[in-house]
C-alpha positions as CSV (number, residue, x, y, z in Angstrom):
1,X,-0.3,0.2,-0.1
2,X,2.6,2.7,1.0
3,X,4.7,2.0,-2.3
4,X,1.8,2.3,-4.7
5,X,0.8,5.5,-2.7
6,X,4.1,6.9,-2.5
7,X,4.8,6.3,-6.2
8,X,0.7,7.9,-7.1
9,X,1.9,11.1,-4.9
10,X,5.3,11.2,-6.2
11,X,3.6,11.0,-10.2
12,X,0.7,13.3,-9.6
13,X,3.5,16.3,-8.2
14,X,5.4,15.8,-11.4
15,X,8.4,14.6,-9.6
16,X,10.9,11.6,-11.2
17,X,12.7,9.3,-8.4
18,X,15.7,10.9,-8.8
19,X,14.0,14.4,-7.9
20,X,12.2,13.2,-4.7
21,X,15.4,11.4,-3.5
22,X,17.1,14.3,-3.9
23,X,14.0,16.1,-1.7
24,X,15.1,13.4,1.3
25,X,18.9,12.9,0.6
26,X,17.9,9.4,-0.9
27,X,19.1,7.7,-4.3
28,X,16.4,7.0,-6.8
29,X,17.4,3.2,-6.1
30,X,16.0,3.8,-2.9
31,X,12.8,5.8,-3.8
32,X,12.6,2.8,-6.8
33,X,12.4,0.2,-3.8
34,X,10.1,1.8,-1.5
35,X,7.7,2.1,-4.4
36,X,7.8,-1.9,-5.5
37,X,7.9,-3.0,-1.8
38,X,11.5,-4.0,-1.6
39,X,12.4,-1.7,1.4
40,X,10.7,0.0,4.0
41,X,11.2,3.5,5.2
42,X,12.6,5.4,8.2
43,X,9.5,6.8,10.6
44,X,11.5,9.6,9.6
45,X,11.4,9.2,6.4
46,X,7.5,8.5,5.9
47,X,7.4,12.3,8.1
48,X,9.4,13.9,5.4
49,X,7.6,12.5,2.6
50,X,4.2,13.5,4.1
51,X,5.3,17.0,4.5
52,X,6.4,17.0,0.9
53,X,3.0,15.9,-0.4
54,X,0.9,17.5,2.3
55,X,-0.8,14.6,3.3
56,X,-0.7,12.5,6.7
57,X,1.6,9.6,7.8
58,X,-1.8,7.7,8.4
59,X,-2.8,7.8,4.3
60,X,0.6,7.2,3.1
61,X,0.9,4.1,5.0
62,X,-2.5,2.5,3.9
63,X,-4.4,3.5,7.4
64,X,-7.1,5.9,6.0
65,X,-8.6,6.4,2.7
66,X,-8.5,10.4,2.8
67,X,-4.7,12.1,2.8
68,X,-5.9,15.1,5.3
69,X,-9.2,16.3,7.3
70,X,-11.3,19.0,4.8
71,X,-14.5,20.7,7.3
72,X,-17.4,20.2,5.3
73,X,-15.9,17.8,3.0
74,X,-17.9,14.2,2.0
75,X,-16.2,11.5,3.9
76,X,-16.9,7.5,4.3
77,X,-15.2,8.4,7.9
78,X,-13.6,4.6,7.3
79,X,-12.1,5.6,11.3
80,X,-15.1,6.4,13.4
81,X,-17.0,3.8,11.3
82,X,-14.6,1.4,12.2
83,X,-15.2,2.0,16.0
84,X,-18.9,0.9,15.6
85,X,-17.6,-2.1,13.5
86,X,-15.9,-3.4,16.6
87,X,-18.8,-3.0,18.7
88,X,-20.5,-5.5,16.1
89,X,-22.6,-4.0,13.8
90,X,-22.4,-1.4,10.7
91,X,-23.6,2.2,11.1
92,X,-26.7,3.2,9.7
93,X,-27.0,6.1,7.9
94,X,-28.5,8.8,10.7
95,X,-25.8,7.9,12.3
96,X,-23.1,8.5,9.9
97,X,-24.3,11.8,9.7
98,X,-24.5,11.8,13.5
99,X,-20.3,11.4,13.5
100,X,-20.2,13.9,10.4
101,X,-22.2,16.8,12.9
102,X,-19.5,15.5,15.9
103,X,-16.6,15.6,14.0
104,X,-17.6,19.2,12.3
105,X,-18.9,20.5,15.6
106,X,-15.0,19.1,17.5
107,X,-13.4,21.2,14.6
108,X,-15.2,24.4,15.0
109,X,-13.9,24.2,18.9
110,X,-10.5,23.4,17.6
111,X,-10.4,26.4,15.4
112,X,-12.1,28.8,17.9
113,X,-9.0,27.8,20.4
114,X,-6.7,29.1,18.0
115,X,-8.1,32.5,17.5
């Protein structure tokens, strides 16, 4: 998952493996190995790559399907939904909407705290 996401992000940014390697002080061959799943990056490298592509480390590692959270955007809410799934049931559409509203309120509160 990591390798495919890295390749997709790199190509979308219009970077070659060599150019990306230079940005994180790695060789083109190392980037190629990451993309093909032959080796895994360090935590430091994962953080650098996430910062370069402006995505979360969870997205890079395949733990989530959305790159960053944006208030008001439509999501499938995989992380919040998984909490209910672990409880042994699938959330209803009404529960999904409630989860979305709760998250929006939480984000508004965080933004208000920052001001």
